[in-house]
Structure formats: structure tokens, C-alpha cells
BAFI-364790 format. One record per residue: residue number from 1; residue in one letter; chain; x, y, z of N, C-alpha, C, O in turn. Coordinates in nm, 3 decimals, decimal comma. Atoms other than C-alpha are relative to their C-alpha. Last residue first. Example, Ala and Ser with C-alpha at 12.3 -4.5 7.8 and 13.67 -1.06 7.14 Angstrom:
2
ATOM/2/S/A/-0,082/-0,119/-0,006/1,367/-0,106/0,714/-0,077/0,109/0,073/-0,026/0,220/0,090
ATOM/1/A/A/0,089/-0,119/0,000/1,230/-0,450/0,780/0,090/0,120/0,000/0,194/0,118/0,066
# end
This chain:
192
ATOM/192/P/A/0,046/0,031/0,138/-0,881/1,878/-4,304/0,112/0,014/-0,101/0,090/-0,009/-0,220
ATOM/191/Y/A/0,028/-0,125/0,073/-0,703/1,866/-3,967/-0,042/-0,037/-0,141/0,005/-0,136/-0,197
ATOM/190/P/A/-0,013/0,006/0,147/-0,705/1,574/-3,724/-0,035/0,136/-0,061/-0,119/0,209/-0,009
ATOM/189/R/A/0,129/0,004/0,072/-0,643/1,649/-3,356/0,022/-0,012/-0,151/0,126/0,030/-0,202
ATOM/188/V/A/0,037/0,135/0,043/-0,309/1,552/-3,200/-0,128/-0,005/-0,082/-0,156/-0,108/-0,144
ATOM/187/L/A/-0,114/0,076/0,052/-0,126/1,883/-3,153/-0,042/-0,133/-0,061/0,017/-0,178/-0,159
ATOM/186/Y/A/-0,027/-0,046/0,135/-0,451/2,078/-3,124/0,121/-0,070/-0,061/0,132/-0,079/-0,183
ATOM/185/Y/A/0,103/0,054/0,090/-0,546/1,866/-2,822/0,028/0,040/-0,144/0,014/-0,042/-0,235
ATOM/184/G/A/-0,023/0,145/0,013/-0,219/1,944/-2,650/-0,098/-0,064/-0,094/-0,062/-0,149/-0,176
ATOM/183/Y/A/-0,116/0,013/0,088/-0,271/2,313/-2,723/0,033/-0,148/-0,022/0,062/-0,190/-0,134
ATOM/182/A/A/0,044/-0,023/0,138/-0,621/2,293/-2,573/0,116/-0,015/-0,099/0,097/-0,070/-0,207
ATOM/181/I/A/0,081/0,115/0,042/-0,492/2,134/-2,251/-0,039/0,015/-0,147/-0,028/-0,080/-0,225
ATOM/180/V/A/-0,091/0,116/-0,004/-0,215/2,390/-2,201/-0,074/-0,122/-0,054/-0,021/-0,197/-0,135
ATOM/179/E/A/-0,079/0,005/0,124/-0,457/2,661/-2,319/0,099/-0,116/-0,002/0,127/-0,170/-0,109
ATOM/178/R/A/0,085/0,049/0,109/-0,705/2,587/-2,040/0,080/-0,016/-0,129/0,061/-0,113/-0,203
ATOM/177/S/A/0,024/0,142/-0,028/-0,438/2,629/-1,775/-0,081/-0,064/-0,112/-0,051/-0,175/-0,157
ATOM/176/I/A/-0,128/0,069/0,026/-0,333/2,959/-1,934/-0,016/-0,149/0,022/0,032/-0,229/-0,059
ATOM/175/Q/A/-0,020/0,012/0,145/-0,696/3,073/-1,949/0,130/-0,072/-0,034/0,134/-0,151/-0,128
ATOM/174/Y/A/0,089/0,105/0,052/-0,757/2,999/-1,580/0,028/-0,024/-0,148/0,039/-0,138/-0,193
ATOM/173/L/A/-0,045/0,124/-0,064/-0,454/3,203/-1,475/-0,083/-0,119/-0,047/-0,030/-0,226/-0,078
ATOM/172/D/A/-0,107/0,060/0,080/-0,545/3,470/-1,732/0,049/-0,131/0,060/0,088/-0,222/-0,014
ATOM/171/R/A/0,056/0,112/0,077/-0,870/3,531/-1,542/0,106/-0,069/-0,086/0,086/-0,183/-0,129
ATOM/170/L/A/-0,005/0,118/-0,086/-0,667/3,747/-1,302/-0,052/-0,124/-0,072/-0,006/-0,235/-0,046
ATOM/169/G/A/0,098/0,005/-0,107/-0,618/3,998/-1,579/0,015/-0,128/0,080/0,086/-0,220/0,040
ATOM/168/F/A/-0,026/0,108/-0,095/-0,373/4,113/-1,844/-0,104/0,007/0,111/-0,144/0,115/0,153
ATOM/167/Y/A/0,106/0,001/-0,100/-0,431/4,318/-2,157/0,023/-0,121/0,089/0,032/-0,234/0,041
ATOM/166/R/A/-0,052/-0,027/-0,135/-0,150/4,414/-2,392/-0,114/0,016/0,100/-0,144/0,127/0,143
ATOM/165/A/A/0,068/-0,119/-0,051/-0,279/4,250/-2,707/0,042/0,018/0,145/0,041/-0,077/0,223
ATOM/164/N/A/0,098/0,013/-0,108/-0,024/3,997/-2,824/-0,057/0,135/0,041/0,014/0,235/0,049
ATOM/163/S/A/-0,021/-0,108/-0,095/0,147/4,003/-3,162/-0,111/-0,007/0,104/-0,228/-0,024/0,071
ATOM/162/S/A/0,092/-0,011/-0,114/0,193/3,725/-3,412/0,035/0,119/0,088/0,151/0,162/0,094
ATOM/161/Y/A/-0,058/-0,089/-0,099/0,340/3,648/-3,754/-0,099/0,013/0,115/-0,216/-0,025/0,100
ATOM/160/V/A/0,086/-0,043/-0,110/0,245/3,352/-3,970/0,082/0,085/0,097/0,183/0,040/0,151
ATOM/159/D/A/-0,054/-0,125/-0,055/0,397/3,283/-4,311/-0,096/0,056/0,104/-0,194/0,122/0,071
ATOM/158/E/A/-0,143/0,009/-0,030/0,330/2,916/-4,388/0,057/0,124/0,066/0,140/0,114/0,157
ATOM/157/I/A/-0,046/-0,138/0,011/-0,048/2,890/-4,371/0,147/0,002/0,045/0,177/-0,026/0,161
ATOM/156/G/A/-0,080/-0,029/0,118/-0,111/2,521/-4,439/0,040/0,145/-0,019/0,094/0,179/-0,125
ATOM/155/F/A/0,089/-0,025/0,113/-0,399/2,440/-4,204/0,075/0,047/-0,124/0,013/0,079/-0,226
ATOM/154/R/A/0,064/0,126/0,036/-0,156/2,279/-3,959/-0,097/0,015/-0,116/-0,120/-0,080/-0,191
ATOM/153/T/A/-0,099/0,087/0,063/0,057/2,594/-3,960/-0,065/-0,130/-0,047/-0,039/-0,176/-0,158
ATOM/152/C/A/-0,033/-0,059/0,130/-0,241/2,818/-3,889/0,096/-0,090/-0,077/0,077/-0,116/-0,196
ATOM/151/A/A/0,112/0,027/0,090/-0,357/2,583/-3,612/0,028/0,055/-0,139/0,001/-0,011/-0,239
ATOM/150/L/A/0,000/0,143/0,030/-0,015/2,591/-3,446/-0,110/-0,033/-0,100/-0,087/-0,105/-0,197
ATOM/149/K/A/-0,110/0,023/0,095/-0,002/2,970/-3,473/0,009/-0,147/-0,039/0,035/-0,179/-0,155
ATOM/148/I/A/0,038/-0,058/0,129/-0,345/2,999/-3,311/0,107/-0,029/-0,104/0,077/-0,072/-0,215
ATOM/147/R/A/0,096/0,093/0,061/-0,242/2,758/-3,035/-0,047/0,053/-0,135/-0,067/-0,026/-0,228
ATOM/146/P/A/-0,067/0,124/0,042/0,070/2,961/-2,956/-0,095/-0,098/-0,069/-0,058/-0,163/-0,168
ATOM/145/L/A/-0,079/-0,006/0,124/-0,129/3,289/-2,970/0,072/-0,129/-0,037/0,073/-0,163/-0,156
ATOM/144/H/A/0,074/0,057/0,113/-0,398/3,215/-2,710/0,088/-0,015/-0,125/0,062/-0,101/-0,209
ATOM/143/F/A/0,018/0,143/-0,026/-0,189/3,272/-2,395/-0,067/-0,073/-0,115/-0,057/-0,195/-0,126
ATOM/142/Y/A/-0,126/0,076/0,005/-0,063/3,605/-2,528/-0,019/-0,150/0,018/0,047/-0,228/-0,050
ATOM/141/Q/A/-0,070/-0,001/-0,127/-0,410/3,745/-2,595/0,120/-0,093/-0,008/0,119/-0,189/-0,085
ATOM/140/S/A/0,086/0,053/-0,106/-0,503/3,790/-2,960/0,073/0,019/0,132/0,173/0,090/0,139
ATOM/139/I/A/0,006/-0,083/-0,120/-0,362/3,930/-3,283/-0,101/-0,061/0,096/-0,217/-0,084/0,061
ATOM/138/V/A/0,112/0,030/-0,089/-0,251/3,718/-3,578/0,010/0,081/0,129/0,119/0,099/0,184
ATOM/137/L/A/-0,046/-0,038/-0,133/-0,029/3,856/-3,855/-0,120/-0,017/0,093/-0,220/0,053/0,078
ATOM/136/V/A/0,097/-0,052/-0,095/-0,098/3,673/-4,180/0,071/0,038/0,130/0,166/-0,029/0,171
ATOM/135/S/A/-0,050/-0,012/-0,137/0,096/3,586/-4,493/-0,104/0,067/0,089/-0,188/0,144/0,042
ATOM/134/A/A/-0,092/0,109/-0,031/0,015/3,456/-4,843/0,046/0,002/0,146/0,093/-0,099/0,198
ATOM/133/F/A/-0,084/-0,033/-0,114/-0,294/3,660/-4,931/0,090/-0,120/0,030/0,043/-0,234/0,029
ATOM/132/N/A/-0,142/0,019/0,032/-0,430/3,596/-5,280/0,092/0,051/0,110/0,198/0,107/0,082
ATOM/131/N/A/-0,062/-0,132/0,014/-0,771/3,739/-5,185/0,148/-0,005/-0,035/0,216/0,099/-0,037
ATOM/130/E/A/0,084/-0,086/0,085/-0,982/3,425/-5,236/0,066/0,135/-0,028/0,041/0,195/-0,132
ATOM/129/E/A/-0,006/0,051/0,138/-0,701/3,204/-5,099/-0,078/0,091/-0,095/-0,031/0,120/-0,204
ATOM/128/M/A/-0,133/-0,028/0,053/-0,667/3,421/-4,787/0,014/-0,048/-0,144/0,073/0,021/-0,227
ATOM/127/I/A/-0,009/-0,144/0,027/-1,042/3,417/-4,726/0,136/0,035/-0,061/0,143/0,115/-0,155
ATOM/126/T/A/0,083/-0,027/0,117/-1,049/3,037/-4,760/0,009/0,148/-0,039/0,025/0,181/-0,157
ATOM/125/V/A/-0,069/0,063/0,114/-0,757/2,996/-4,518/-0,078/0,029/-0,129/-0,018/0,063/-0,231
ATOM/124/V/A/-0,102/-0,094/0,046/-0,928/3,247/-4,287/0,080/-0,059/-0,117/0,121/0,015/-0,207
ATOM/123/N/A/0,065/-0,105/0,080/-1,236/3,026/-4,257/0,103/0,095/-0,061/0,089/0,138/-0,175
ATOM/122/E/A/0,051/0,065/0,121/-1,023/2,729/-4,142/-0,068/0,102/-0,092/-0,047/0,099/-0,214
ATOM/121/V/A/-0,116/0,024/0,088/-0,836/2,956/-3,901/-0,046/-0,068/-0,129/0,003/-0,034/-0,237
ATOM/120/T/A/-0,053/-0,127/0,050/-1,160/3,088/-3,753/0,113/-0,025/-0,098/0,114/0,031/-0,208
ATOM/119/M/A/0,091/-0,048/0,104/-1,315/2,742/-3,728/0,051/0,131/-0,061/0,043/0,151/-0,182
ATOM/118/C/A/-0,016/0,084/0,119/-1,008/2,615/-3,542/-0,090/0,046/-0,115/-0,047/0,053/-0,230
ATOM/117/T/A/-0,129/-0,024/0,064/-1,004/2,903/-3,296/0,015/-0,078/-0,130/0,059/-0,023/-0,231
ATOM/116/D/A/-0,112/0,045/-0,082/-1,372/2,889/-3,213/0,128/0,017/-0,082/0,124/0,053/-0,199
ATOM/115/Y/A/0,051/0,037/-0,133/-1,701/3,038/-3,330/0,107/-0,058/0,092/0,088/-0,061/0,214
ATOM/114/G/A/-0,117/0,040/-0,078/-1,544/3,217/-3,625/-0,039/-0,032/0,144/-0,008/0,044/0,236
ATOM/113/Q/A/0,017/0,143/-0,029/-1,852/3,223/-3,849/0,118/-0,054/0,081/0,142/-0,175/0,084
ATOM/112/N/A/0,090/0,013/-0,114/-1,882/3,603/-3,856/-0,035/-0,146/0,029/-0,135/-0,175/0,096
ATOM/111/D/A/0,027/0,143/-0,013/-1,573/3,644/-4,071/-0,089/-0,016/0,123/-0,040/-0,018/0,236
ATOM/110/V/A/0,075/0,053/-0,114/-1,570/4,010/-4,173/-0,017/-0,152/-0,014/-0,066/-0,201/-0,116
ATOM/109/I/A/0,071/0,120/0,047/-1,303/4,160/-4,400/-0,063/-0,066/0,122/0,003/-0,087/0,224
ATOM/108/I/A/0,039/0,093/-0,105/-1,192/4,515/-4,318/-0,082/-0,113/-0,061/-0,182/-0,089/-0,129
ATOM/107/N/A/-0,118/0,077/-0,039/-0,995/4,728/-4,565/-0,030/-0,103/0,108/0,062/-0,167/0,161
ATOM/106/A/A/-0,046/0,080/0,114/-1,303/4,861/-4,745/0,119/-0,087/0,034/0,148/-0,183/-0,038
ATOM/105/E/A/0,084/0,119/0,009/-1,441/4,975/-4,408/0,044/-0,092/-0,113/0,036/-0,215/-0,101
ATOM/104/P/A/0,108/-0,005/0,099/-1,149/5,216/-4,376/-0,077/-0,133/-0,009/-0,018/-0,241/-0,003
ATOM/103/I/A/-0,030/0,097/0,106/-0,953/5,187/-4,049/-0,116/0,001/-0,099/-0,230/-0,018/-0,059
ATOM/102/G/A/-0,065/-0,053/0,119/-0,994/5,512/-3,855/0,040/-0,100/-0,107/0,098/-0,061/-0,208
ATOM/101/Q/A/-0,141/-0,027/-0,029/-1,074/5,413/-3,496/0,081/0,039/-0,124/0,201/0,063/-0,115
ATOM/100/V/A/-0,004/-0,120/-0,084/-1,448/5,445/-3,565/0,145/0,040/0,031/0,175/0,158/0,045
ATOM/99/I/A/0,036/-0,112/0,088/-1,402/5,195/-3,849/0,006/0,131/0,078/0,059/0,231/0,030
ATOM/98/L/A/-0,118/-0,034/0,080/-1,217/4,958/-3,614/-0,028/0,118/-0,093/0,060/0,201/-0,116
ATOM/97/Y/A/-0,100/-0,060/-0,089/-1,504/4,964/-3,363/0,122/0,046/-0,080/0,173/0,156/-0,060
ATOM/96/D/A/0,046/-0,136/-0,031/-1,764/4,900/-3,635/0,101/0,074/0,087/0,124/0,194/0,067
ATOM/95/K/A/-0,012/-0,082/0,120/-1,564/4,600/-3,761/-0,039/0,145/0,029/0,034/0,237/-0,006
ATOM/94/M/A/-0,143/-0,025/0,020/-1,529/4,457/-3,411/0,022/0,090/-0,121/0,101/0,185/-0,115
ATOM/93/V/A/-0,038/-0,097/-0,104/-1,902/4,491/-3,346/0,146/0,039/-0,016/0,182/0,156/-0,003
ATOM/92/E/A/0,059/-0,128/0,042/-1,968/4,318/-3,679/0,034/0,110/0,101/0,065/0,223/0,062
ATOM/91/A/A/-0,076/-0,051/0,115/-1,724/4,036/-3,593/-0,054/0,136/-0,046/0,024/0,223/-0,083
ATOM/90/E/A/-0,131/-0,053/-0,042/-1,873/3,984/-3,247/0,073/0,067/-0,116/0,129/0,175/-0,101
ATOM/89/D/A/-0,097/0,059/0,093/-2,229/3,943/-3,380/0,135/0,065/0,030/0,157/0,181/-0,001
ATOM/88/F/A/-0,068/-0,086/0,097/-2,427/4,048/-3,073/0,095/-0,082/-0,087/0,160/-0,176/-0,040
ATOM/87/G/A/0,084/-0,024/0,117/-2,687/3,845/-2,882/0,064/0,088/-0,106/-0,005/0,130/-0,200
ATOM/86/E/A/0,069/-0,126/-0,022/-2,526/3,860/-2,536/-0,086/0,040/-0,120/-0,159/0,139/-0,115
ATOM/85/R/A/0,113/0,022/-0,091/-2,438/3,493/-2,563/-0,083/0,126/0,019/-0,203/0,119/0,046
ATOM/84/G/A/-0,026/0,023/-0,142/-2,215/3,575/-2,859/-0,127/-0,020/0,081/-0,237/0,002/0,031
ATOM/83/L/A/0,110/-0,059/-0,075/-2,281/3,533/-3,230/0,019/-0,036/0,146/0,014/-0,154/0,183
ATOM/82/G/A/0,132/0,056/0,024/-1,946/3,453/-3,383/-0,106/0,077/0,076/-0,080/0,185/0,130
ATOM/81/G/A/0,074/0,031/-0,120/-1,604/3,604/-3,421/-0,136/-0,056/-0,037/-0,170/-0,064/-0,155
ATOM/80/S/A/0,064/0,131/-0,006/-1,340/3,698/-3,674/-0,065/-0,022/0,136/-0,003/-0,003/0,240
ATOM/79/V/A/0,056/0,008/-0,135/-1,220/4,039/-3,785/-0,081/-0,129/0,005/-0,165/-0,154/-0,082
ATOM/78/I/A/0,112/0,094/-0,013/-0,992/4,014/-4,089/-0,043/0,004/0,146/0,038/-0,019/0,236
ATOM/77/V/A/0,025/0,062/-0,130/-0,779/4,322/-4,145/-0,118/-0,094/-0,011/-0,222/-0,060/-0,067
ATOM/76/K/A/0,136/0,053/-0,015/-0,621/4,456/-4,465/-0,011/-0,069/0,135/0,088/-0,119/0,189
ATOM/75/D/A/0,093/-0,096/0,062/-0,317/4,677/-4,517/-0,146/-0,042/0,017/-0,236/0,042/0,011
ATOM/74/F/A/0,093/0,061/0,096/-0,070/4,500/-4,285/-0,093/0,109/-0,052/-0,111/0,213/0,011
ATOM/73/C/A/-0,024/0,145/-0,004/0,226/4,580/-4,054/-0,090/-0,077/-0,096/-0,057/-0,189/-0,135
ATOM/72/G/A/-0,027/0,056/0,133/0,219/4,945/-4,162/0,026/-0,149/-0,001/0,084/-0,201/-0,097
ATOM/71/D/A/-0,144/0,020/0,012/0,252/5,100/-3,814/0,039/-0,063/-0,134/0,157/-0,080/-0,162
ATOM/70/N/A/-0,060/-0,133/0,018/-0,104/5,232/-3,847/0,152/-0,008/-0,013/0,214/0,078/-0,075
ATOM/69/Y/A/0,043/-0,050/0,132/-0,227/4,875/-3,896/0,067/0,134/-0,030/0,121/0,154/-0,138
ATOM/68/L/A/-0,078/0,076/0,099/-0,023/4,756/-3,597/-0,034/0,043/-0,142/0,054/0,053/-0,228
ATOM/67/Q/A/-0,140/-0,042/-0,011/-0,169/5,033/-3,378/0,086/-0,070/-0,106/0,166/-0,006/-0,174
ATOM/66/V/A/-0,010/-0,135/0,058/-0,523/4,966/-3,502/0,146/0,048/0,003/0,194/0,105/-0,095
ATOM/65/T/A/0,013/0,016/0,145/-0,481/4,595/-3,428/0,014/0,134/-0,070/0,082/0,144/-0,172
ATOM/64/H/A/-0,131/0,048/0,045/-0,358/4,678/-3,078/0,000/-0,021/-0,152/0,101/0,005/-0,218
ATOM/63/D/A/-0,091/-0,115/-0,008/-0,671/4,885/-3,020/0,140/-0,039/-0,048/0,207/0,039/-0,115
ATOM/62/L/A/0,032/-0,090/0,110/-0,881/4,592/-3,145/0,092/0,122/0,000/0,138/0,164/-0,107
ATOM/61/R/A/-0,038/0,065/0,126/-0,716/4,338/-2,918/-0,020/0,096/-0,117/0,066/0,107/-0,205
ATOM/60/A/A/-0,147/0,002/0,003/-0,740/4,574/-2,619/0,050/-0,064/-0,129/0,147/-0,017/-0,188
ATOM/59/A/A/-0,044/-0,135/0,036/-1,107/4,639/-2,700/0,153/0,007/-0,007/0,208/0,075/-0,094
ATOM/58/L/A/0,019/-0,014/0,144/-1,166/4,262/-2,695/0,045/0,139/-0,046/0,107/0,151/-0,152
ATOM/57/R/A/-0,094/0,091/0,067/-1,015/4,228/-2,347/-0,009/0,014/-0,151/0,093/0,020/-0,220
ATOM/56/A/A/-0,134/-0,058/-0,011/-1,199/4,537/-2,216/0,103/-0,085/-0,073/0,194/-0,032/-0,137
ATOM/55/S/A/-0,054/0,013/-0,135/-1,527/4,396/-2,349/0,140/0,061/0,002/0,197/0,089/-0,103
ATOM/54/P/A/-0,098/0,107/-0,023/-1,644/4,534/-2,683/0,041/-0,004/0,147/0,052/0,100/0,212
ATOM/53/E/A/-0,138/-0,044/0,007/-1,955/4,755/-2,662/0,094/-0,120/0,017/0,059/-0,216/0,085
ATOM/52/G/A/-0,041/0,003/0,140/-2,304/4,624/-2,742/0,143/0,048/-0,022/0,190/0,051/-0,135
ATOM/51/S/A/0,021/-0,134/0,058/-2,440/4,730/-2,402/0,032/0,004/-0,150/0,001/0,102/-0,218
ATOM/50/P/A/0,144/-0,017/0,026/-2,471/4,360/-2,305/-0,034/0,136/-0,061/-0,138/0,151/-0,126
ATOM/49/L/A/0,081/-0,028/-0,119/-2,089/4,346/-2,340/-0,148/0,013/-0,035/-0,181/0,039/-0,151
ATOM/48/V/A/0,061/-0,131/0,017/-1,922/4,184/-2,640/-0,093/0,019/0,119/-0,169/-0,071/0,154
ATOM/47/Q/A/0,130/-0,041/-0,051/-1,697/3,894/-2,546/-0,037/0,144/-0,038/0,045/0,236/-0,031
ATOM/46/N/A/0,015/0,026/-0,142/-1,406/3,792/-2,763/-0,133/0,060/0,041/-0,208/0,107/-0,045
ATOM/45/G/A/0,108/-0,057/-0,079/-1,313/3,790/-3,128/0,006/-0,040/0,146/0,083/-0,127/0,186
ATOM/44/F/A/0,097/0,097/-0,051/-0,979/3,708/-3,288/-0,100/0,068/0,092/-0,066/0,157/0,169
ATOM/43/V/A/0,028/-0,022/-0,141/-0,790/3,968/-3,490/-0,115/-0,091/0,042/-0,220/-0,096/-0,022
ATOM/42/L/A/0,115/0,080/-0,045/-0,633/3,864/-3,817/-0,018/0,021/0,148/0,068/-0,017/0,228
ATOM/41/G/A/0,004/0,020/-0,144/-0,401/4,107/-3,996/-0,125/-0,078/0,035/-0,229/-0,060/-0,029
ATOM/40/V/A/0,124/-0,026/-0,072/-0,348/4,069/-4,369/0,022/-0,021/0,150/0,101/-0,105/0,192
ATOM/39/D/A/0,107/-0,039/0,094/-0,074/4,065/-4,630/-0,126/0,041/0,073/-0,201/0,127/0,027
ATOM/38/A/A/0,087/0,108/0,048/0,191/4,062/-4,360/-0,103/0,055/-0,098/-0,129/0,175/-0,103
ATOM/37/T/A/0,103/-0,055/0,088/0,485/4,287/-4,276/-0,077/-0,115/-0,061/-0,021/-0,201/-0,129
ATOM/36/G/A/-0,046/-0,007/0,137/0,667/4,132/-3,985/-0,111/0,062/-0,082/-0,224/0,075/-0,035
ATOM/35/L/A/0,054/-0,099/0,092/0,635/4,101/-3,612/0,065/-0,008/-0,137/0,182/-0,042/-0,150
ATOM/34/E/A/-0,071/0,036/0,123/0,691/3,792/-3,401/-0,056/0,089/-0,110/-0,145/0,049/-0,184
ATOM/33/D/A/0,057/-0,039/0,128/0,588/3,915/-3,058/0,092/-0,041/-0,114/0,214/-0,031/-0,104
ATOM/32/T/A/-0,105/-0,036/0,096/0,723/3,715/-2,767/-0,063/0,032/-0,134/-0,096/-0,058/-0,211
ATOM/31/L/A/-0,046/-0,135/-0,031/0,454/3,721/-2,496/0,110/0,049/-0,094/0,145/0,167/-0,093
ATOM/30/G/A/0,105/-0,098/0,025/0,279/3,421/-2,649/0,042/0,143/0,025/-0,005/0,234/-0,043
ATOM/29/D/A/0,026/-0,010/0,144/0,592/3,209/-2,674/-0,101/0,110/-0,029/-0,082/0,190/-0,120
ATOM/28/R/A/-0,119/-0,057/0,066/0,695/3,280/-2,315/-0,023/0,021/-0,149/0,008/0,127/-0,203
ATOM/27/I/A/-0,011/-0,141/-0,039/0,346/3,222/-2,176/0,116/0,067/-0,074/0,101/0,176/-0,129
ATOM/26/I/A/0,110/-0,072/0,066/0,301/2,898/-2,371/0,010/0,149/0,031/-0,005/0,232/-0,059
ATOM/25/L/A/-0,031/-0,008/0,143/0,644/2,773/-2,263/-0,107/0,077/-0,076/-0,075/0,156/-0,165
ATOM/24/G/A/-0,109/-0,096/0,020/0,574/2,858/-1,900/0,036/0,017/-0,146/0,062/0,128/-0,191
ATOM/23/S/A/0,058/-0,133/-0,023/0,241/2,676/-1,907/0,104/0,108/-0,025/0,076/0,208/-0,090
ATOM/22/F/A/0,076/-0,035/0,121/0,413/2,375/-2,065/-0,067/0,136/0,015/-0,075/0,211/-0,082
ATOM/21/L/A/-0,094/-0,020/0,110/0,668/2,368/-1,782/-0,073/0,044/-0,126/-0,033/0,141/-0,190
ATOM/20/A/A/-0,064/-0,130/-0,023/0,402/2,417/-1,513/0,098/0,032/-0,114/0,107/0,146/-0,159
ATOM/19/F/A/0,102/-0,101/0,027/0,199/2,126/-1,654/0,060/0,140/0,015/0,034/0,228/-0,068
ATOM/18/L/A/0,018/0,000/0,145/0,510/1,907/-1,661/-0,100/0,108/-0,042/-0,079/0,179/-0,139
ATOM/17/C/A/-0,121/-0,060/0,058/0,592/1,999/-1,301/-0,012/0,010/-0,152/0,026/0,112/-0,210
ATOM/16/V/A/0,003/-0,143/-0,032/0,234/1,928/-1,191/0,120/0,071/-0,061/0,106/0,180/-0,117
ATOM/15/A/A/0,107/-0,061/0,080/0,232/1,593/-1,372/-0,006/0,151/0,023/-0,019/0,228/-0,071
ATOM/14/F/A/-0,045/-0,003/0,139/0,569/1,492/-1,222/-0,102/0,071/-0,088/-0,065/0,155/-0,170
ATOM/13/V/A/-0,106/-0,101/0,004/0,453/1,585/-0,871/0,051/0,014/-0,143/0,071/0,126/-0,190
ATOM/12/L/A/0,063/-0,131/-0,013/0,131/1,389/-0,928/0,103/0,113/-0,006/0,079/0,215/-0,070
ATOM/11/F/A/0,071/-0,030/0,124/0,319/1,084/-1,059/-0,062/0,139/0,006/-0,053/0,215/-0,091
ATOM/10/V/A/-0,103/-0,027/0,101/0,558/1,088/-0,765/-0,066/0,039/-0,133/-0,023/0,133/-0,199
ATOM/9/R/A/-0,061/-0,130/-0,033/0,268/1,115/-0,521/0,104/0,039/-0,105/0,109/0,154/-0,148
ATOM/8/I/A/0,100/-0,103/0,033/0,083/0,830/-0,696/0,057/0,138/0,027/0,040/0,229/-0,054
ATOM/7/K/A/0,005/-0,011/0,145/0,394/0,612/-0,687/-0,099/0,107/-0,043/-0,073/0,182/-0,138
ATOM/6/K/A/-0,121/-0,070/0,040/0,439/0,683/-0,315/0,001/0,021/-0,152/0,038/0,128/-0,200
ATOM/5/K/A/0,019/-0,142/-0,035/0,078/0,588/-0,247/0,121/0,082/-0,045/0,107/0,194/-0,094
ATOM/4/W/A/0,105/-0,051/0,087/0,124/0,255/-0,431/-0,022/0,150/0,024/-0,033/0,226/-0,072
ATOM/3/N/A/-0,059/-0,017/0,133/0,453/0,183/-0,256/-0,100/0,062/-0,096/-0,063/0,148/-0,177
ATOM/2/K/A/-0,088/-0,116/-0,005/0,287/0,241/0,083/0,062/0,029/-0,137/0,070/0,145/-0,179
ATOM/1/M/A/0,081/-0,120/0,000/0,000/0,000/0,000/0,086/0,127/0,000/0,053/0,224/-0,068
# end
């Protein structure tokens, strides 16, 4: 019985250490911007408030997108999101926000079928093919970027740049844990 308990303790310590290692790698990768001039910027959706305004996290992504656009990192922007619980089309709210911030409507492409990371990347592959885009700069929270880049690569997008929106919160602890599991799943899941 003692050997069995000892083995469980060793396994748990190993699992916790492994989880901490992968969390650290995700954080490090996500916080390291990989900037370059891309054909298109891709900003991932997030919660829209009941008032119809972007949440603070989504506003940070959009503000960062405007900064990168103004810095000349890309000429076109894809906004991707779905219909949220609050009843708003995230992508349309994102588009309207970017227009108010000075990005011309003609330079914004709306993907309102981006209900999750994989669907967004799959939709973006089609959009990129239709517009002869070869490279993309993805914008999201730091913990989300490693999985986005993995999905882009698995869907055949070769030139992927990334930049994290500078928004941090206590909820990040949950999100980082979630991303460790999600990244593992994205490593083994089948891709079309």
C-alpha cells in the first residue's frame, strides 16, 4: 500500500511539473511578438458586453490591431467572431469599432462564423485564398497565440506572424491552464 501511495505522489509531482513547464512555454511564446509585414491582420473575437460595446479584453485586441495597422504591418484586417451569448455578432461589433478608430471599411473583412479558434483559421484559409494573401499577422491574448499559430501551420499557412494584445487579468490564470490542454489537443487532432 505504501509503494502505491508513493507512486501516486511521484506521478502527481511529475504531472504538476510538466503542466508548469508547458504553461511557462506557452506564456513565453505568447509574450514574444513575431512582427513582420503581412498581407493581412487577423484579430480574434471575444466577449461583447450587453451594451453592445467590446469587453476590455476585446477592445485591447482591437486597439492593438489599429496600432499595428497604423505602423504598416498590414493593409487589410480580418475580424473573426461569432454570435455571442449577449446576442451580438462579435465580428460586426469589431468592424464597427475599427471603423471608428480610422480603419477604412473597405480594408476590413468580416468572418462572422469564427465560433472557435479552429473554425476561424479554417475560414481564414479560404479568405486568404480568395484574396491571394500569403501571410498573416494574428492578434489575440498572449496565452492564445501559440495555439493559433499551431492551427495556422496545420492548415497550411506558412507565413504567420503574431502580436499579443497588452491586456492582463486574473482570469489569465484559468486561461493559461485551459490553453495547455487545448494546445495538447490541437497537436493531435485531425485537420482537413
